[in-house]
N, C-alpha and C positions, 0 to 999 in steps of 0.2 A: 100620087101615092108615094110616100117616102118611108121605106122600111128603116129600121135603126141601123147605123153603121158606126164604126170607131174611126173618127178622123185622126186620132192618135191613141194607139193601143197601149196596153200595159207593157212595161219593159220586160225583156226575157227573164231577168233575174234582179232581185232587190236584196241588198245586204243591210242588216240592222244590228246594232249592238244590244245585247241583252240588258234590260232595264231601262232602255231609252224608247221614246216614241218613234212611230214609223208611219209614213203615209204612202198608200198605194194609189196612184192617180192615173186617170185616162180622160180622153175627150171624146164625146159622142155627139151624134146629131140624128135627126129623124122627126117624123111627124109626132107632135104632142097628142096625148100624154105618153111619156116614156116611163117605164117601170124598170128600176135597176135592182138586181139581186146579186149579192156577193156570197160566194161559197168557198169552202176550203176542202181539199182532199177529194174524197168520194162523194161529192154533192152534199156536204154538210153545210146547210144554209146558216149564215152568220146573222144573228139578230142585231138590230140597231140598238146599241146599248152604250154605257159609259166606257167600257173597255174597248169596244170596237164600234165606232160611230160611223154612220153613213153620211157623207157630206156632199152637198151640191154647191159648187163654187161659183156657178154662173158661167155663161158663155159655153155651155156644154161640158164644163169640167166637173167630173165626179171623183170622189175619193173614198177610200176606207182608211180610217185613222185608228191605229192601234196605240193606245195611250201608254202601255208599258209592256214591251215585248219580252217574251220568255223563249227559252230554247224550244219548248214544245210548240210554239207558234210557227216554227219552220214548216214549209210545205208548199203545195200547189194551191194557188188562189185563182179564182175565176170570177170575172165580172160579166154578167149576162144582162142584156138590155132587151126589153120587149116593147112593142106596140101592136096595134091591130093588124099591121101588115107583115109582121114577122119578128125575128129575134137575131141578135148578134152576140158573139162571145169573144173575150180576150183573156189570156192566161199569163201568169207570172209565177216565178218561184221565189218565195221569201226564205232567205237564209239568215238565221239569227246566230251571231258569234258572241263569244264572251267579251265583256267589256274590258278594254285595255289593249286589245289587239289592234294593230295599225293596219287598216284596210289598204292604205296606199303602199304599204311594204309587203303586201301579200301575206296577211295574217293567216295563221293556221286555223282550220275549221274542222271540228270533229266529224268523222264519217256519219252519215245519216241517210236513211231511206225516206224520201219525201212523199212519194206515192208508191205503195207496195203493190205486189201482184195480186190480182183478184181471182176468186174461185172461178173455174172455167169448166164448161161442158163441151166435149168434142165428140163428133161421130167417129166410130171406128173406121180407120182407113183414111181419114182426112187430117188436116193440119191443126195442131194445137199450139197456142202462143200464150206465154206468161210474160208480162212486161212490168217494168218498174222505172222510177225516177229517183236518182240519188245525188248527193253532194258530199263534199269534203275537200280539204286541202291540208296536207298533200293528197293527191288523188288516191281514193280508197282502193283496196283490193277487193274483188268480188268473188263470191263463191256460191254457185247453185248446187243444192244437194237434195237427195231423196233417200229416206230410210237410213240416214247417217253416212251415206256414201257420196263423195263429190261427183258431180256430173261434168263430163267433158264433151266437147264437140267431136262426135264420131258418127259417121254414116248419116242416119236419119235425124240425129240430134244435133242442133246447132245453137251456139250461144253467140249473140251479136251484142257487142257493147260499144257505145260511143262515150268515152269518158269526158270529152269536151262538152257534149250536150248533157251529160249526166243521165244517160238512158241505157237500159239493158233489156234484152229479150231472150227468152228461152223458147226455141221452136222445135217441135217434134213433128216430123212429117215422113211417113204416115204414122198416126198414133194407134197404139194397140191396147188391148185390155190390161196388159201388165204395166202400162204407163200410168194407170189410175193410182192415186195416192196423194200424200201431202208433200209439197215441195217447199224448200226453204231457201231464201236468198239472204246471204250474210254479206255485209260490207264492213270494212274495218280499215282504220289507219292507226297510227301510234296514239291518237288522242281518244278514240272511242270505237266500239263495235256496235252495230245495229243489225237487226234481222227482222224479216217478215215471212209469213208462210201463206200458201194458197193450196187449195185442193183442186186436183184435176180429176174430173169424172168422164170416163170414156163410155159412150153409149153405142149400142148396136144390138144385133141379135144375141141372145144368151148363149153360153156354152151348153153343150149337151148335159143331161143329168150325169152326175159323178157316178162312176162305177157302172157295172151292168145291172139291169133290173133283177130283183130276186123273185122267183116264181115258185108257187107251191100248188100242187094238185089237190082239189077238194071235190072228189067225185068227178062229175063231168064239167066242173068249172075250174078255172085257173085264177089264183090270187096273185096279182102282180104288184110288187111294191118297188119304189125306186127313191133315189136321193135327189135333193135339189141340186142345181148346178153350182159349181165352184164360183162362177161369175154370171150375174144376171143380166149382163149387157148394160149395166148402169141404169136400167129401167125395170120397174116392178114386173115380175113374172105373172102373167095373167091366166095361165093355164098350161096343161100338158096334153099331148097327143100320144095315144097308145096304139101301136101297130102290131099285127100278128101275121106270122107266116107259117104255113105247113109245107111249103115248097120253097126251094132256094130262090131268093130275089123276087118273090111275088108276095107283096105286103098289102094287108088290108087294114084300114083304120077301124078300130073297135071302140075307140073313145076319143072324142075331140073336146078341147076346152075343159078337161078334167081339173077340178080345183083342189084335189087332195093329192097325196103322194102314194096312193094305191088305188087299184081298180080290180074288180072281179069280172072275169069274162065267162059268160055262160054258154051253154049249148055246144060244148066241144065233143068231138067224136071219140068214143073209146077206141084204143089201139092206134091213135094218130099222135104223132110227135109235132109239137109246136115250139116256135121261138117268138120272143117278144122284144120290142124296142120302144123307146120313149123319146119324144122331142119336147122342148120347152118353148113357150111363146111369150113374147112381150110386145110392146107397142111397135117395135121394128120388124117383127116377123118371127118365124120359127127357127130354132137352132137346128144344127145337124142332128141326126138321130144318135141316141146312146149306143154303146156296144150292145150286141145281141145278148139276150139271156141265155143261160144254159138251156139246151133243148129239154122240153118237158113232155113226157109221154103220158097220155091219159089212159090209165089202166082200166081193164074190164072190171065190172062190178065185183066179181069174186076175188079179184086181186087187191082191191082197195078196202075191203071190209075191216082190216086190222089197222089201217092208217087214217081213218076218219078223225079229223080234228087235230092230230099231231100232238096230243096231250102227253106230257111227260109224267110218269108215275114212279114211285119208289120201287127199285128192284133190289134183290138180295145183294148185299155188299160183296159177297164172294165172287159175283160175276164181273166186277170191275176189272180185276187183274186178267181175266180171260180176254176182255175187249181192248184194254188200254195198257200202254207201257208208260210208267211214270218216268219223267225226265227231270230237269233241274227245278229247283225251288225258285219261285218268282217273288214271293213275299210272305210275310206272316204278320199277325196281329192278335188282339185279344180273343178273336173269334176262332182262330186256328191258322192254317197255312194253305198257300196256293202253289201248285206245281204246274209246270207245262207237261202235257201228256200227248201221246200219239196213238191214234186209232190203228190197231194192228191189222185191220181189214183194208182200209183205204189209204193209210198213211197220213190222214189229215190231223192237224195239231189243234188241241183245245187247251183250256185252263181247267184244272180240277181244284175246287174250293172245298177243303175238308173242314167242317164245322164240328167242334167238340159239343157233345150233348150229354151232359152229366145227369140232368134231370128230365123228366117227361116234358116239362114246359119248354125246355130247350128244343126238343124235337117238334113240339107243337108250333113253335115260332118258325122253324125252318120249313115245316109243312105249309104254313101260311105264306111264306115267301115263295115257295114252289107254286102254290095255287095262283098267286098274283102274277108270277112270271109266265105261267101258262096262258094267261089272258093278254099278255103284252107281246104280240108278234108284230114288230115294227122295226124297220132298218135303223132307226135312231135309238133303239133300246137294246141293251145287252140281252142276248138270246140264251135260253136254257136248252141244253141238248139231252141230258140224261140225269138221273139221280139215283144214288145207291145208299142203302141204309145198313149200318152196322150197330152193334149193341151200344157202343159209346161214342159214335160219331156218324155224321151224314156227309156224303160227298156229292157236290153239285158239279156237273160237267157243263162248262160254259164256253161260248165262243171265245177265241183267243184274240185279244186286242193288244197290239204291240207298240202303239204310238205314245204311250205315257199319258199323264194327266195334262189336260189343257192348261192348267195353271203353270206347270213346269215349262210348257212351250212358250207361253207369253212372257214369262220372266227371263227367258234365256237371252244372253247377250247378243246372239246372232239373229234374233227375231224382233222385228219392229211391228207392233200391232197398230194398224190404222183403223179409223172408224169403219171403213168398208169391211175390214177383216172382222171387226166386232159384229157388224150386221150379219155377216155370213154365219158366225158362230151362233148368234142369238136366234137366227131363223131356224137353224137345226135344233137348238134346244127347245124352241116353241113347237116344232113339229113333233118331237118326241113327247113333250108334255101334253100337247093337244090330244094325241092318241091315248095316252094314259087316262086323261080326264074323260074321253069318250067311253072308256071302259069303267068309269066310276072309280078310278084308282088315283090316290094322291101319293106323291113320292115322300114328302115331308123331310127330305134331307138333301135338297138341291144345293150344291155348292161346287166351286171350281174343281175340288178334289174328286168329285164324283161325275166329272165329265171327262171322257177319255178320247184321245185322238186315235183313229183306227190304225194308222201307220205313222212313222216318224216324219214323212214328208207330205202327208195328206192333211187337208183342211176338214176332212170328214170327222165327225165326232159321234159318240154314243153316250147315253146316260147309263150309269151303272148303280149298283148297291141299292137293292129294293128291300133291305132288311127292316127299314122303319116304315115302309109303304103300308097304306091301309085302304081297304075297300069301303066305299061310302054306301050307306043305305039311306034312301030319301026320307024315310020315316023315323030314323034313329039318329039323334045328334051324336057326333063323335068329338070327344075331347082328349087331347094328348098333352104330355108334359116332357117332351124330348125334342132333340134337334141340335144343330150346331149354333151356339149363341149368336154369332154375327149375322146369321141368315134366317133365323126364325121370325115368324110374323107376330104382331102384337097379340092376336087372339090366342096364341099358344101360351105366351107369358101370362095372360090374364085368365087362362083356363076357360076360355069360351069355345063354343062349337067351331070346328074347323070346316073347311070346304075346299073345293078345287082352287079357290082364290088364294088359299094359304100358300100354295106353291108359287103363285104369281108374284107374291111379295119377294120370295127368294130369287125369282127370275130378275126382278128389278135390282136387287142387291148385286147379283152376279154381273149385270150389265154395267152398273156403276163401277164395280171393281175392274172389269175388263177395260173400260175406257180410261180410267185414271190411275189404276194401281192402288187406290185408296178404298178403305172400308167406311161406308157412310155413318155407321152407328157404333164403331168400335170404341169402347172405353178402356180405362186402365184395368178394369176387372169385369167379371161377368155381371155383377150387380149394376155397375155403371152402364154397361152395354145394354142391359135389359131396360133400364130407365130411359136411355136414348131412344130405343125402339118404341116403347110405349108412348112416347111423346110424338113419334113419327116426324121429327124435325131434322132436316138435312139441307145442305146447300151445294152450289156448284162454284164456290168462291175460290177454290184452289186453282193455281195457275195451270194445272194439268187439264182443266176444262176450257181454257181460252180458245183452243182450236177445235172444240167439239161443237157440232151444229146444234141449233135450237131444237130441231126435230128430235135429236137423240136425248136432249135433256127433258123435253116434253114427254117422251116415251117412258123415261125412268119415273117422272113425276106422276104419271098415270098408273104406275104399278105400286109405288111406295105410298099408298093411301091407307090411312089408319082403318077406315071402315071397309071391310073386305068386299062388300057388295059393290063398291065404287071402283074396284080395280079392273083393268083390262083382263079379258080372258085370253087364253092362249090362241084361240081362233081369231080373235080381234087383233092380237099382235101380228099374226101372220098376214092379215089383210092389210095392216099398216105397212109392214116391211116387204110385202110381196112374196 
């Protein structure tokens, strides 16, 4: 039994001049038949062709002959030999230099990364390593960075570089959730600059759900709603556990493996006060519990008769000033003006949107918006608190959101949007859209400007502006001719019946914009934009998509489908993204 061996391996490094032939040669032995495979870089198998021929020279000598070397041919080459008893490998680095440089006199070589760092998955609390091989003369300067900031060896982060061997490693031990993201290695000398990037995914149990659960009494039942976690542990969230307590530190599980972001707990005792908490689960286990909800007291039947359903109805406009104090102006538009207001009873602050209503149809439109918002009680949707009617205007009291538009956040100079950030935002968008669609409501104006961050430093978002939203009826086709040009679906342009899938086209455009900063169908004018949309032709050719995963591209492609029935639903998106 003679497994393959290299009696003479490949040299550690081979230098060749650009435009000249080059031979990479080794000597092998072992029981025949022997199969020789040549690869380059990350296991890119090299075919036997005119440019790169596989040669057997006799007496065990084998070679890879490159007929005409280019700078792009530089890199790590591997010769692998197989027979029925096993395999053997030998490696070399090919460095191609410009013609005219005298190798004997130490010719200069542009800085180049021969083998870049690879995407890495590490378990939370363990060690993560990104490594690369480089070359250059004079010796290149190396820079590891993340989010545009240079990484230095400090504490648990170590950079190990052997310039003689042309190797560098970035080690993080132990690795944490905040270490997830895109890392960039840059090498440069006075001749050239080269860079490569790799993504590090840190997996473990998820973070607890963001914020405390929201609870609402509905007779002898409690409606509990919560947010998804800021960090899913790098692995799809598979369910949520809801716990309830009526006594301190004594918790009872009332729902396990819940697959939505809300749950109704029945059979509660009137006169009893309850608190709730929620945990997330993924393949690695359960998160720590969320913060406890605000205590909820189940009122006796006579006390709850006026609160059933929590439906907001128009009140006399004169009552507004008795309950609220008007503070500073937050913004204005063609519809009217928005002020910050304060509840005089409890001090809580809200936003008051005053809508001018000159004609009866204006009031009818606001009444439709109020009706729709009454049906949308979900933590990812802007909530309606009260409504007041005056002869020439209507005031809607809304929850106050202080974080600004998502679009403003992601274009800020001090914010780096990674693909993982985009997944977090898209998951929340789909959570809100899925709930809307479960209530037979379509938004019809989904765009980054209508997605708000709850606070300046939070990754939590809410969908706003239901002024164009419509309720769908199963037996009555709905057609519309409005929306924001960049984000509307082909069926709106063609004045065809819309559906919940119409929103999903907009979700696909938003995802494309967040990942690249580009608009897939934007033309020089609206007519050109509409023509691009109706053709439903787009691509990922821009360099901004070079670092984006194929999974993300496939996700977008399954949303930007011309035939609306073939698009992913919001629930399907959530199952894909966890």
